C-alpha positions in Angstrom: 18.3 -29.4 -17.2 16.0 -28.4 -13.9 15.2 -25.5 -12.3 18.7 -23.6 -10.3 16.9 -21.1 -8.2 13.8 -19.2 -6.8 13.5 -16.5 -9.8 10.7 -14.4 -7.4 8.2 -14.7 -5.2 4.4 -13.7 -7.0 1.6 -12.7 -4.0 -2.6 -11.1 -4.1 -2.7 -8.1 -2.6 -5.6 -6.1 -1.2 -3.7 -3.2 -1.7 -0.5 -3.9 -3.8 1.0 -0.4 -2.8 0.5 -0.1 0.7 2.0 -3.8 0.9 5.1 -2.6 -0.8 5.9 -0.1 1.4 4.7 -2.7 4.7 7.8 -5.2 3.6 10.2 -1.4 2.8 9.7 0.0 6.0 9.7 -3.4 8.9 11.7 -6.1 6.2 13.9 -3.8 4.6 13.4 -4.7 1.0 14.1 -2.4 -1.9 11.4 -1.4 -4.1 11.8 -1.4 -8.0 9.8 -1.4 -10.9 6.3 -3.4 -10.3 8.2 -5.5 -7.8 10.5 -5.2 -5.1 14.5 -6.8 -3.9 17.1 -7.8 -1.2 19.2 -5.0 -0.9 22.0 -8.0 -0.6 22.9 -11.4 -1.9 24.0 -12.5 1.9 21.6 -15.6 1.7 22.8 -18.9 2.4 23.2 -20.4 -1.2 20.4 -23.1 -0.4 16.3 -21.7 -0.6 14.4 -24.9 0.9 11.7 -25.4 -0.7 8.4 -27.1 1.4 5.8 -28.8 0.3 2.4 -28.8 3.4 -1.1 -31.0 4.0 -3.4 -28.5 3.3 -4.6 -28.9 7.2 -1.4 -29.1 8.4 -1.4 -25.6 11.1 2.6 -24.6 11.0 0.4 -21.8 9.7 -3.1 -20.6 9.1 -4.8 -22.9 6.6 -6.7 -20.4 5.0 -2.9 -19.5 3.3 -1.9 -20.7 0.5 2.1 -20.8 1.2 4.3 -18.0 3.7 7.4 -15.8 2.8 10.8 -17.6 4.5 12.5 -14.0 5.4 16.5 -14.6 5.8 18.0 -12.1 8.3 21.0 -11.9 10.2 19.4 -10.7 13.8 16.2 -11.9 14.9 15.8 -10.7 18.4 17.1 -6.9 16.4 14.6 -7.1 14.4 11.5 -8.6 16.4 12.3 -6.5 19.1 12.6 -3.3 16.1 9.6 -3.9 14.6 7.8 -4.7 18.0 8.1 -0.9 18.8 6.4 -0.4 15.1 3.3 -1.6 16.5 4.1 -4.4 14.2 2.1 -8.2 14.5 4.4 -9.8 16.2 4.1 -13.1 17.5 5.7 -13.6 20.8 7.0 -17.2 20.2 10.1 -17.5 18.9 12.4 -21.0 18.3 15.6 -22.2 18.4 16.7 -24.9 16.7 20.8 -26.6 15.7 20.1 -25.1 12.1 18.8 -22.0 13.3 16.6 -19.3 15.0 12.8 -18.6 14.2 10.3 -15.5 13.7 7.1 -14.5 13.1 4.5 -11.6 11.8 1.7 -10.7 9.6 1.8 -7.9 7.9 -1.3 -5.4 6.3 -3.2 -8.1 4.5 -2.6 -10.1 7.6 -0.7 -13.8 6.7 2.4 -15.1 8.6 5.4 -14.7 7.9 8.5 -16.4 9.0 11.5 -15.4 9.8 14.9 -17.3 10.4 18.1 -16.7 11.6 20.4 -19.9 10.0 23.6 -20.4 12.4 26.9 -18.8 11.6 29.7 -21.0 8.7 
């Protein structure tokens, strides 16, 4: 027997209610009872689970975990977030497996947005 999928992601927040509202408004997650969910099951069948050394600089070392959310139009999402006044890292990266961009939520968490390569 083995784990078959992620059941959820749990993060601590200074103001959970405000953070729910931010993720709902800016990234389209749907608020439920004490949590939120994606509006439809459109993600790729594989979900990445990766460990980083404590001193790795890929995301801030003081941040113990980083969300990676799949998007269908990275440039469109980032441009809309910039227009909404969200803290968006100007760096965007492309690889053979997709495009990446980063935002910072109101609690200071760096969030990675990933547009997978179309299959």
